[in-house]
N, C-alpha and C positions, 0 to 999 in steps of 0.2 A: 294498389299492387303490388305491396310488401308482402299480403298474406300468400302471395300465389309463387314467392321465391322457393325454388327446391331448398330444403334443409334436411341435416342428419343421418342421411346415408352416402355409403361410398365415397371417393374421394373428393374433400369440401371442398379443395380447390381446383380442381377441373370441373364440378357442377356449377362454381361462379363464372368460371372463364367459358364454358359453355354458355350461361346466360349473358356474359358480355358479348361474345360472339353473336347471337343472337340480335340485343338491341343495336348492333352496331349492322346490322342486315338491314332493320327495320331505319335508321339513321340513316345509312346509303340511301334505302330509296325513297326515303321523304328529299333528301339532298339535290337528287335528279330531280324529283317532283317542283320542286321551288327553281331549281334552275330552269327546267322547262316554262316556267309562269314568267321568270326572268328574261326569257327569247322571248319571249309574247310583248310583255311591254317595252325590251327593245326595239321590236318590229315597229311599234307603235309611234314611239319616239322618236325612229328615222323616216316615217311617215309625214309625223308632224314639225320635224325639224329642232328637235327637242335635245338636250344634250345626254350624253350618257350616264354622265356622273354628277350627282347632286349631294353636295356633303351635309345638308339640312336634311333629307331624307334620309342618310345613310343613318345621321345621330337620333334620328327620332325611330328607327326601327333598332339601336341599342338600348336606347331612354325606357322604350316602351316593353321589351324584355327584361332588363333591369329591374323594372316597376314591376314586374310579375313573377322575378325570381325568388323562387321558395328557397336554396340552397341544395344541396352543401354546395356547389358553385359559387365561388364570389363573381362577385359584378363585372372586378377586372378581369378575369378568365371569360365575363360572357360577351366583354367587349371584344378580348381576341380572337375569340373563336368565331364571331358573326362579321368581325372585318373579315378576316380571310376568305368564309363563307361568301360575301358580296364581292369580292374581288374577285375570286373564281367565278362567280356569276356574271360577272361584266365584262369579264375576259373571252366569254363564248364568243361573242361580237368581235371586239379585237382590243388586246393586251393595251392599256394607257403607256404613251411613254413619259416619262418622268425623270427631268435633269437633277443633279443634285452634284454636291462637289466630292469628287470621286477621290482616288480608285475607290473598289471595292471593298469595303469594311471600316467606312468612316462613319460617324456618328449622324451624317445627311443623310446618308443612304438608312441608316436604320429609323431615322425621323421619317423618309420617305415610305418603308416598308410599315411602320406603326400606321401612317395615315390613308395610304393606299391598300397594303395586306400585300402579299407577296406575288400577285397573279398582275405584275406590271411590268414592262420593260424598262429598267435603268438605262437613264443616259448618263453617264461617268463623264465631271469634267474636271479639267486640270485647276481651276480658279471659280470663285465666286462670280467674278465677270463672265467667264464663259457659261455659265448655269443661265445668266440673264440672256446672252447672244443666244443659247440653243433656244430656250424657249422664244424670245423674240423672231428669230428664224426660222420658226415652224419645224425644228428638227424634235421637239418634244411639246404636248400638249403640256404639261403642268411643269412646274420646276419647285423646289424647296430650297431655302436660305435660312443659315440662323440669323436672328436678329439682335438678340439679347443675352445674357448669362449673367445667373443668379449673384455668382461672385465677381466677374470682372464687367460687368455692363453691357453697353452696347456693343454690337459688330459694326464694326466704324464704315467698312467697304459697304455690308448691305446697305444700310443707311443711306449713304450716299448715289448708291446706283438704282435705290426706290425712289430718289428723288430726280434723278438724270433721265432713268427710261420711263415709257409710256406702259406700264405694268399695274394688273389690278389682282388684288388680294382675296381667295375664296376660302380660305383657311389656315389654320395653326395646328403646331402639334408643342406639347411642353418635355421635354424626353430629361430624365433623370442622367446624369452623367457619371458614369463612374472610370476613372482611369486607371490602367493598369500600367508598369512598366516592363515590356517587352525584351527579351535579348536571347542571343543563340543560347545560353545557358540557362539554368534556372536562378541564379546567384548572382550578385552586385560584381564580383570581380571581372576586372578586365575592362568596366567600361569608362571611356573617356570622354565619348559624346552622348547626347539624349537630343534625338530629333524628333520633333513634333512641332504641329501648328502653334503661331505666337499663343493663342489664346490657353490652350492647354498646357502649354510652359509656364503661363501666369497661375493658371488653377491650381500648379502644385508646386510652386518655388516655392514655399515654406519647406515639403518635404524632400523638396531635391537638394534644399541647402544644408537640412540635416543629414540627409544620408548618402549623397554623391557633391558634397560640394567642390569637389577638383574638376571637376564634369563640363565641357563645354556643352551651353543649352543653344542649339541650332535651329531656328523657325524653319521650318518648312513649309508648302503649300497645304499638307491635309496632314491628318494622323496616320493615315493609310501611306503615303507616302515615306513617310518615318518610318513605319514597320517594312516597308520595303528595302530602305536603304540598310535598316539593321538586318535583315534576313540576307543583306552581301557584306556585310564589314562587320567580323565579331566584334571591333573597338564601338559599335555604335548600339545604344539601344532608344526603344522609343516609346512612346507614351499614345495608347489607343485603346480601343476598347477590349472583353476579355475575346469576344469571338474572334478577333484579328490576329491573336495569335496561331490559330489553327490555320485561318487562310495563306498564313507564310511561313508558316512551318519554324515560328517562334517559342520559346518558354515564357513563362510568366514569371518571371523573376520578382514583382512586388503588386500587392494587388490595393486596391481602393485606394490610391497616392494621393486624391484631391484633398487639398487643406479646410474646402467647407462640404461634410457630410450631405448637407442637401444641395450639392450642388447640379442646378439644372439649366438647359440650354431652349429656348424659346425658337422657333423655325415658324417661320409662316409659307404658304402655298402659294405659288402665282399660276394663275389659270381664268381662262374667261366665263368659267363657272359663277353663277350668279345667284348665291345663297339666299332664300327667301327666310323672314324671319323666325325665329324658333323661340323667343324667349327668352333666351342667353347667348345674347350677341356682343361681339364687339364689332367697332369702328375705327379704321386707321386713317389718320388725316396725317399730311404736312403742309404746314402753314407758313408764311411769314408775315409781319407788320412793316409799314414805315417805321423809321427810323425818328420816334420821337417820344415826347415822356408821356407816360401813361399807356403804349401803344400794346404791351401785352397783358394790362387791367383789363383792357377795352377786347383785347382777344379770346380770355376767358369767362367776361362776363356773361354771356349768351349761355354759356354751358350753367352755371351757376342761377340764371334766373327759370330755365326750363328745368331743372334739376336734372342734369346728366352727368352721372360719375365720371371723373376723368380716371383711368388708371395708369395711363403713362405718359411721362411729359421727361422730353430730349430735347437738348438744342446740338445742331452741327453748324459751323462754317458752311453758308449754300454756295462759296465758290463762285458768285455774280457779281456784277457788278451793280444789281437791282437792289439788294438787299442785302445785308449782314449777316443774319442767321436763318435758319430754317428750323421751327418747330416740328418734332413729330409728338403726337399726339393719340392717344388711344382712350376709347369714352365707352362707356357701358351702355350696351343696346344697339339696333340696327338701322339704318339709314333714314330706313321707311317707317316705323315709329315715329306717332305722331310727335310726342317732344322733341326726340332726336332732329327731327328734319327740320322744325322750326327753330332749335337752336342753329342747325347749319347754315339755314338761309339769311342766319343774324350774321351769322361766322363771316361769310364769304362778304357781306358788305363791309367788316371793317378789314380784311386780309390785303398785303399786297399779294399775295401769290395764296392760290387754295386748291389742294389735291388729295381728294376724298379716294386714298386708295382701296378703300373698298369694305364690306359689312359680312362678317363670318361668324358661325358657332366658336365660343370659348371651348378651349379644351379640357376637359375634367379629368382625363384620363388619372393622370398623376395620382390625385386621391380618390376613393372610391366615391358614386354617387350614391 
C-alpha cells in the first residue's frame, strides 16, 4: 500500500491530509458495516434470550486484534479504540446503565468508561452503598466499585457489601491513579482545607505533610465531591483526576501528588453476565471456617492439592454471630476449569460459609499484552 501513496509534488501537507480524509471515509463505511452486523447479532440474541454484553467475547476480539497488530499503533491504543467501537455498537440496541460512585469526574466513572466504553448511561451514586442499591434495585444493569488499592490496600466498605448482598462479579478494571491538587487559583496560596475521599487523602499523605502541613484534611464521599466544594470555596482545594479540573472550573495547583508512582486501584464489575472461560481468568470467593485449630490450613489445602494459584487473601470481621472472620480470596482460573472446579467442591466441604462471587477475565490493560 505504501507504494501507492502520493509523494513529491504540490503542498506535501495537503497531499497527506487528503490521503487521511480518504482513509477516514473508508473507515467510516467499514464501521457502519460492522454496526449493521452487530445489530443483526443483537436481533439473534434477543430472539434467543441471550445477554447483549459478553465481557469474554469483547476480550477475545481485542486479544485477536492485538495479536495481528503490525503497528505503528500500540496495543493499548488498539484496546481503547475497539472498546469504544464495541460500546457504540451495543448502544444501537439500548445503552447499558452503569452505576458508579459519583458525581461526574470520579475515578470510578473513569473505570466504568474504560470497561464499557463511553456509549453507556452512567448512574452517579452518592456512596458505595448507593451503588449496590442502584444495581440490586434494577436502576442499573451493571455497577462498578473499587475493591483494593496498591498503596492503601482493601476498600473496606466495598468488601463488607460484597459479603452482605447477593451480587455477582463479571469483570474487573485496574486503573492507574494519578492525583492532582485542584484549586481556584494555580498555586498553593490560600489553601486551608484539602477535601477528598479518605483513600485519596491517605494516598497523598506524604505530599500533603510536606507541602500543606497546616491544611485541614477533610474526608468527603468522593473526590468529585471535593472538587465541587473547592469550586464553591476558595479556601478549599481538592484531590482528583486531571480531567475533573475542567468539569468544575478549577486550576491544577500541583500534579501527580500521590506518594507511590505506581499507584493503582482495582475495581470490580457487578452484573448478571456469566463470562465463559478465556484461559486468563480470575475467580473471587468469600469464605469462612469454623473457629478451631488448623481450620485456615484446611481452607487452603484444596487449592494447593489441585495446583490452583491464589492471588489475593484478605480477612475482614464477618459481623455475624456465626463466625469471626470472612476471608476474601482471589484465585487464578475459571470456576468451570476442571482443576478449579475440583478445588472449589472440596473447599465447600470445609467452609462454614462459602460464596463464589464469580469468574471473569483478568484485566491486563495497565501493561500491554
